[in-house]
PyMOL commands that place a pseudoatom at each C-alpha (Angstrom):
pseudoatom trace, name=CA, resn=MET, resi=1, chain=A, elem=C, hetatm=0, pos=[-45.461, -22.279, 76.292]
pseudoatom trace, name=CA, resn=ASN, resi=2, chain=A, elem=C, hetatm=0, pos=[-42.515, -19.996, 76.946]
pseudoatom trace, name=CA, resn=ASN, resi=3, chain=A, elem=C, hetatm=0, pos=[-39.915, -18.836, 74.412]
pseudoatom trace, name=CA, resn=LYS, resi=4, chain=A, elem=C, hetatm=0, pos=[-37.450, -21.658, 75.155]
pseudoatom trace, name=CA, resn=GLU, resi=5, chain=A, elem=C, hetatm=0, pos=[-40.132, -24.336, 74.731]
pseudoatom trace, name=CA, resn=PHE, resi=6, chain=A, elem=C, hetatm=0, pos=[-41.416, -22.681, 71.546]
pseudoatom trace, name=CA, resn=ILE, resi=7, chain=A, elem=C, hetatm=0, pos=[-37.930, -22.522, 69.998]
pseudoatom trace, name=CA, resn=ALA, resi=8, chain=A, elem=C, hetatm=0, pos=[-37.243, -26.164, 70.949]
pseudoatom trace, name=CA, resn=GLU, resi=9, chain=A, elem=C, hetatm=0, pos=[-40.535, -27.321, 69.379]
pseudoatom trace, name=CA, resn=LEU, resi=10, chain=A, elem=C, hetatm=0, pos=[-39.963, -25.253, 66.233]
pseudoatom trace, name=CA, resn=ALA, resi=11, chain=A, elem=C, hetatm=0, pos=[-36.359, -26.504, 65.917]
pseudoatom trace, name=CA, resn=GLU, resi=12, chain=A, elem=C, hetatm=0, pos=[-37.551, -30.095, 66.200]
pseudoatom trace, name=CA, resn=ARG, resi=13, chain=A, elem=C, hetatm=0, pos=[-40.231, -29.588, 63.527]
pseudoatom trace, name=CA, resn=THR, resi=14, chain=A, elem=C, hetatm=0, pos=[-37.926, -27.809, 61.068]
pseudoatom trace, name=CA, resn=GLY, resi=15, chain=A, elem=C, hetatm=0, pos=[-34.722, -29.759, 61.649]
pseudoatom trace, name=CA, resn=TYR, resi=16, chain=A, elem=C, hetatm=0, pos=[-32.686, -26.618, 62.374]
pseudoatom trace, name=CA, resn=THR, resi=17, chain=A, elem=C, hetatm=0, pos=[-30.573, -26.157, 65.471]
pseudoatom trace, name=CA, resn=PRO, resi=18, chain=A, elem=C, hetatm=0, pos=[-32.193, -24.240, 68.341]
pseudoatom trace, name=CA, resn=LYS, resi=19, chain=A, elem=C, hetatm=0, pos=[-29.627, -21.446, 67.847]
pseudoatom trace, name=CA, resn=ASP, resi=20, chain=A, elem=C, hetatm=0, pos=[-30.506, -21.068, 64.139]
pseudoatom trace, name=CA, resn=THR, resi=21, chain=A, elem=C, hetatm=0, pos=[-34.206, -21.285, 64.942]
pseudoatom trace, name=CA, resn=GLN, resi=22, chain=A, elem=C, hetatm=0, pos=[-33.891, -18.491, 67.525]
pseudoatom trace, name=CA, resn=LYS, resi=23, chain=A, elem=C, hetatm=0, pos=[-32.120, -16.292, 64.924]
pseudoatom trace, name=CA, resn=LEU, resi=24, chain=A, elem=C, hetatm=0, pos=[-34.905, -17.002, 62.425]
pseudoatom trace, name=CA, resn=VAL, resi=25, chain=A, elem=C, hetatm=0, pos=[-37.652, -16.117, 64.908]
pseudoatom trace, name=CA, resn=ASN, resi=26, chain=A, elem=C, hetatm=0, pos=[-35.819, -12.925, 65.934]
pseudoatom trace, name=CA, resn=ASN, resi=27, chain=A, elem=C, hetatm=0, pos=[-35.515, -11.878, 62.262]
pseudoatom trace, name=CA, resn=ILE, resi=28, chain=A, elem=C, hetatm=0, pos=[-39.205, -12.553, 61.636]
pseudoatom trace, name=CA, resn=ILE, resi=29, chain=A, elem=C, hetatm=0, pos=[-40.198, -10.471, 64.662]
pseudoatom trace, name=CA, resn=ALA, resi=30, chain=A, elem=C, hetatm=0, pos=[-37.854, -7.645, 63.611]
pseudoatom trace, name=CA, resn=ALA, resi=31, chain=A, elem=C, hetatm=0, pos=[-39.324, -7.628, 60.094]
pseudoatom trace, name=CA, resn=MET, resi=32, chain=A, elem=C, hetatm=0, pos=[-42.848, -7.545, 61.518]
pseudoatom trace, name=CA, resn=GLY, resi=33, chain=A, elem=C, hetatm=0, pos=[-41.882, -4.659, 63.809]
pseudoatom trace, name=CA, resn=ASP, resi=34, chain=A, elem=C, hetatm=0, pos=[-40.499, -2.726, 60.837]
pseudoatom trace, name=CA, resn=ALA, resi=35, chain=A, elem=C, hetatm=0, pos=[-43.767, -3.286, 58.952]
pseudoatom trace, name=CA, resn=PHE, resi=36, chain=A, elem=C, hetatm=0, pos=[-45.827, -2.007, 61.907]
pseudoatom trace, name=CA, resn=GLN, resi=37, chain=A, elem=C, hetatm=0, pos=[-43.724, 1.140, 62.147]
pseudoatom trace, name=CA, resn=GLU, resi=38, chain=A, elem=C, hetatm=0, pos=[-44.330, 1.757, 58.426]
pseudoatom trace, name=CA, resn=ASP, resi=39, chain=A, elem=C, hetatm=0, pos=[-48.091, 1.515, 59.132]
pseudoatom trace, name=CA, resn=SER, resi=40, chain=A, elem=C, hetatm=0, pos=[-48.427, -1.805, 57.275]
pseudoatom trace, name=CA, resn=SER, resi=41, chain=A, elem=C, hetatm=0, pos=[-50.269, -4.914, 58.360]
pseudoatom trace, name=CA, resn=VAL, resi=42, chain=A, elem=C, hetatm=0, pos=[-48.702, -8.388, 58.296]
pseudoatom trace, name=CA, resn=LEU, resi=43, chain=A, elem=C, hetatm=0, pos=[-50.743, -11.264, 56.899]
pseudoatom trace, name=CA, resn=VAL, resi=44, chain=A, elem=C, hetatm=0, pos=[-49.565, -14.739, 57.914]
pseudoatom trace, name=CA, resn=GLN, resi=45, chain=A, elem=C, hetatm=0, pos=[-51.193, -17.176, 55.511]
pseudoatom trace, name=CA, resn=ASN, resi=46, chain=A, elem=C, hetatm=0, pos=[-53.523, -19.706, 57.212]
pseudoatom trace, name=CA, resn=PHE, resi=47, chain=A, elem=C, hetatm=0, pos=[-53.053, -17.963, 60.575]
pseudoatom trace, name=CA, resn=GLY, resi=48, chain=A, elem=C, hetatm=0, pos=[-54.241, -14.348, 60.659]
pseudoatom trace, name=CA, resn=THR, resi=49, chain=A, elem=C, hetatm=0, pos=[-53.431, -10.675, 60.320]
pseudoatom trace, name=CA, resn=PHE, resi=50, chain=A, elem=C, hetatm=0, pos=[-51.378, -8.479, 62.650]
pseudoatom trace, name=CA, resn=GLU, resi=51, chain=A, elem=C, hetatm=0, pos=[-52.061, -4.767, 62.367]
pseudoatom trace, name=CA, resn=ALA, resi=52, chain=A, elem=C, hetatm=0, pos=[-51.100, -1.561, 64.166]
pseudoatom trace, name=CA, resn=LYS, resi=53, chain=A, elem=C, hetatm=0, pos=[-54.233, 0.558, 64.667]
pseudoatom trace, name=CA, resn=LYS, resi=54, chain=A, elem=C, hetatm=0, pos=[-54.461, 4.110, 65.906]
pseudoatom trace, name=CA, resn=LYS, resi=55, chain=A, elem=C, hetatm=0, pos=[-56.690, 4.756, 68.915]
pseudoatom trace, name=CA, resn=LEU, resi=56, chain=A, elem=C, hetatm=0, pos=[-58.016, 8.299, 68.935]
pseudoatom trace, name=CA, resn=GLU, resi=57, chain=A, elem=C, hetatm=0, pos=[-57.671, 10.633, 71.870]
pseudoatom trace, name=CA, resn=ARG, resi=58, chain=A, elem=C, hetatm=0, pos=[-60.560, 10.393, 74.304]
pseudoatom trace, name=CA, resn=VAL, resi=59, chain=A, elem=C, hetatm=0, pos=[-61.823, 11.660, 77.632]
pseudoatom trace, name=CA, resn=ILE, resi=60, chain=A, elem=C, hetatm=0, pos=[-62.177, 9.236, 80.539]
pseudoatom trace, name=CA, resn=VAL, resi=61, chain=A, elem=C, hetatm=0, pos=[-63.646, 9.741, 83.997]
pseudoatom trace, name=CA, resn=ASN, resi=62, chain=A, elem=C, hetatm=0, pos=[-61.993, 8.434, 87.157]
pseudoatom trace, name=CA, resn=PRO, resi=63, chain=A, elem=C, hetatm=0, pos=[-64.870, 6.642, 88.934]
pseudoatom trace, name=CA, resn=ALA, resi=64, chain=A, elem=C, hetatm=0, pos=[-63.405, 7.257, 92.412]
pseudoatom trace, name=CA, resn=SER, resi=65, chain=A, elem=C, hetatm=0, pos=[-62.884, 11.016, 92.126]
pseudoatom trace, name=CA, resn=GLY, resi=66, chain=A, elem=C, hetatm=0, pos=[-65.085, 11.940, 89.172]
pseudoatom trace, name=CA, resn=GLN, resi=67, chain=A, elem=C, hetatm=0, pos=[-62.110, 13.735, 87.624]
pseudoatom trace, name=CA, resn=ARG, resi=68, chain=A, elem=C, hetatm=0, pos=[-62.076, 13.886, 83.832]
pseudoatom trace, name=CA, resn=MET, resi=69, chain=A, elem=C, hetatm=0, pos=[-58.791, 13.102, 82.082]
pseudoatom trace, name=CA, resn=LEU, resi=70, chain=A, elem=C, hetatm=0, pos=[-57.655, 13.261, 78.482]
pseudoatom trace, name=CA, resn=VAL, resi=71, chain=A, elem=C, hetatm=0, pos=[-56.031, 10.080, 77.138]
pseudoatom trace, name=CA, resn=PRO, resi=72, chain=A, elem=C, hetatm=0, pos=[-53.672, 10.879, 74.234]
pseudoatom trace, name=CA, resn=PRO, resi=73, chain=A, elem=C, hetatm=0, pos=[-53.863, 8.990, 70.921]
pseudoatom trace, name=CA, resn=LYS, resi=74, chain=A, elem=C, hetatm=0, pos=[-51.728, 5.872, 70.631]
pseudoatom trace, name=CA, resn=LEU, resi=75, chain=A, elem=C, hetatm=0, pos=[-50.960, 2.916, 68.395]
pseudoatom trace, name=CA, resn=VAL, resi=76, chain=A, elem=C, hetatm=0, pos=[-52.081, -0.540, 69.505]
pseudoatom trace, name=CA, resn=LEU, resi=77, chain=A, elem=C, hetatm=0, pos=[-51.227, -3.889, 67.978]
pseudoatom trace, name=CA, resn=THR, resi=78, chain=A, elem=C, hetatm=0, pos=[-54.202, -6.048, 67.003]
pseudoatom trace, name=CA, resn=PHE, resi=79, chain=A, elem=C, hetatm=0, pos=[-54.487, -9.611, 65.738]
pseudoatom trace, name=CA, resn=LYS, resi=80, chain=A, elem=C, hetatm=0, pos=[-57.351, -11.036, 63.737]
pseudoatom trace, name=CA, resn=PRO, resi=81, chain=A, elem=C, hetatm=0, pos=[-57.201, -14.827, 63.305]
pseudoatom trace, name=CA, resn=ASN, resi=82, chain=A, elem=C, hetatm=0, pos=[-58.413, -16.316, 60.050]
pseudoatom trace, name=CA, resn=GLN, resi=83, chain=A, elem=C, hetatm=0, pos=[-61.768, -18.081, 59.960]
pseudoatom trace, name=CA, resn=THR, resi=84, chain=A, elem=C, hetatm=0, pos=[-60.288, -21.603, 60.184]
pseudoatom trace, name=CA, resn=TRP, resi=85, chain=A, elem=C, hetatm=0, pos=[-58.662, -20.822, 63.555]
pseudoatom trace, name=CA, resn=LYS, resi=86, chain=A, elem=C, hetatm=0, pos=[-61.799, -19.114, 64.819]
pseudoatom trace, name=CA, resn=ASP, resi=87, chain=A, elem=C, hetatm=0, pos=[-63.813, -22.218, 63.990]
pseudoatom trace, name=CA, resn=LYS, resi=88, chain=A, elem=C, hetatm=0, pos=[-61.250, -24.517, 65.656]
pseudoatom trace, name=CA, resn=LEU, resi=89, chain=A, elem=C, hetatm=0, pos=[-61.340, -22.479, 68.859]
pseudoatom trace, name=CA, resn=LYS, resi=90, chain=A, elem=C, hetatm=0, pos=[-65.140, -22.378, 68.893]
pseudoatom trace, name=CA, resn=GLY, resi=91, chain=A, elem=C, hetatm=0, pos=[-65.102, -26.160, 68.645]
pseudoatom trace, name=CA, resn=GLY, resi=92, chain=A, elem=C, hetatm=0, pos=[-63.012, -26.529, 71.798]
pseudoatom trace, name=CA, resn=GLY, resi=93, chain=A, elem=C, hetatm=0, pos=[-59.559, -26.294, 70.244]
pseudoatom trace, name=CA, resn=ARG, resi=94, chain=A, elem=C, hetatm=0, pos=[-59.558, -29.562, 68.304]
for i in range(1, 94): cmd.bond("trace and resi %d" % i, "trace and resi %d" % (i + 1))
show_as sticks, trace
zoom trace
């Protein structure tokens, strides 16, 4: 499902116009981005938790040349679904 299809489906379910729905989704994403930059996680009830985690610096080895390289630390975005969604997916999605 691409963005246009998602917005159309969400607009139909909520009764808002697609334009208003797109504004709402953009504001939600912006608020989540602000929370990640403040080192906070975002819990979406009955869905899961989004969190920015710090990966430490590490040394990797290029398998072709054997050269060792240092990978700098970075922030990565993670998502942990709640148990209900995990169970649904284990059961084949239904």
